[in-house]
N, C-alpha and C positions, 0 to 999 in steps of 0.2 A: 234544371228546376224551372218551374213556371213562375211568372210574375205574380206578386200578391194581388188579391182582388179586393181586399178591405183594409181599412186603417182606422186609427182613432187618435184623438188628442186627449192627453191627460195632463192635469195640473196638480201641483203639490205646494203646500205652504212650508213644509219642512224637509222635503227630499226623501222622506221615509214612507209616508202614506200618500197614495196617488188616487185621484178621482177622475174618472172618464167623463169628459164634457162634450165629446163629439164622436159619433160613429159615422164613418164615411167610406169612400173608396180608398184605394191605396194612395198614401201620401209619400212624397219624396223630398219636399223642401219646405222650410218655414223660415220666415224672417219677421222681425219686429222693428218698428220705429217707435218714437215716443208716444204716438197716438194710435197705432194700429198694428195688428199682426196679420200676416197673409200666409196661408198654407196652400201648396199646389201638389197635384198628383195626376193620376190616371184613373178614369172610370172603367168599369168592366167592358164597355162597348169600344174602348180604345181611344177615346177623346180625353181632353184634359179637364181638370176640375180646379176651381179656385175658391177657397173659403177665406172670409175675413172676420176679424174680431177687434173690438175696441177695448176689451178688458181681459182677453185670454180665456174667459170662461163661456161666454155666449158667442157662438159662431154663426155666420150666415149660412143659408142654404147654398149648395154648390152652384157656382156660376160655371157654366160649361163652355169650353172652346173646342174646336175641331182637333187640335193637336195635343197629344199627351205631354204633360209638363214634368220636368225633373228638378227645377230649382227656381228660386225667386230671390231678388235682392231689392234694396231700397237705397236711393241716393238722390240728393238735390230735389226732394219733393216728389219724385216719381218712383213707381214700382216697375220692375222688369221681371217677367217670368220667361223661362226658356224651356224648350223641349225639342221633340223631333216630329217632323211633319207626318201627318196621318195619311194612310192609304185610303181613308174614307172620303177624302176631298175629291171633288170633281166626279161624283157618282162612282166612286171606287177606282178612279184612274189617277189619284194623286200619286206623286212619285215616292213618297215615304222615305226618300234618301237624304233629305236635307234637314237642317236645323230650323227652328222657328223661334222668333222673338216677339213677345207681347209686351205692351206698354200700357200703364194706367196712371193717371194723375190722382185718382181718388180711391182706388181699390175696388170700385164697383163696376166701372166701365173699362173693358179691356179691348185692345185693338192689336191685331197682328201687324207689326210694322216692318218686319224684315224676315228673310229666310236666307240660309246659307246654301251655296251650290257647290258640292264637292268637285264638280267638273271644272270649276275655276281654280282648283289646286293644280297648278301647272307642273308640279313635280310628279304627280300621280296620274293625271288624266291622259298622259301619253301611253299608258299601258293598254288602253282600249278595253279594259275590264269594267264591269259594273262597279260603280262607286257609291259610297254612302257615308253620311256623317252621323255620328252619335254624340249629341251634346251631353256634357257632364255637369257643368256648373256655371253660375254667374255670380259676379261680385262687383262692388263699386268702391272706389277709393281714389283720393287725390284727383278728383275730377274726371276719372276714366272708368268706363264700364269694361269688364273683362269677362269673356265667355270662353270656357275650355271645351274641347271636343276631340274626338278621334275621327280621322278621315281614313277610309279604307278603300282599296281597290283589290277585290277578290281576297287574297290572303295576306296582303301587305297593308299595314296600318301605320299611321304616324300621329303624334299628338300635335294639335294646332291650338292657337289662341286667337280669338277675335277681340279687337278693342274698338271702343266707340266713345266719342265725347257726348253724343246726344241720344244714344240707345236706338237710333234709327238707321244709321249708316255704320257698317262694321268693316274692319280691315283685318284680313287673315295674316297671321305671323306663324312661321315655322319654329317650333320651340327649340329644335336642335341647332339651328343656325342663327336665327334672328334674336332669340331671347337668351339662350344659354351661352352661346359663343359670341354674340353680337356686341 
């Protein structure tokens, strides 16, 4: 199946009748704070989109970033959006195999602050195979940012978790040994 190319945001006062308030490209994640909601996704050209709203009904035009985005979270006054690096970077020579992390303090200005490198996964990089990361989600709680991903070398994959206290510097953890058994 191919990836969706369009999406929408709908609102409801009663959970029965829904009103479409935004038609846009494919959306994969949405998060709300007490003052703002942020929705992220992927545009048909392969980059990322970010929409913001102060009331859930009126949404900004899409702010675009080079990397397609899959999730967004809010914590300690900042927004973090995550996704997977784009092949469009560097005139089509971007590696496309790494995760990407974007940070915003106001929801309007976004900066890519980190990327993951699957070749730093010492358990899998010894294979000599092409490696890639597929970012799945991001969340914040108890002062820690958590991003989940799959890291693969050819046909072998494992789940990893990245943690950060500032959303800029991330540490890889292997779920099977460090988290589940650790």
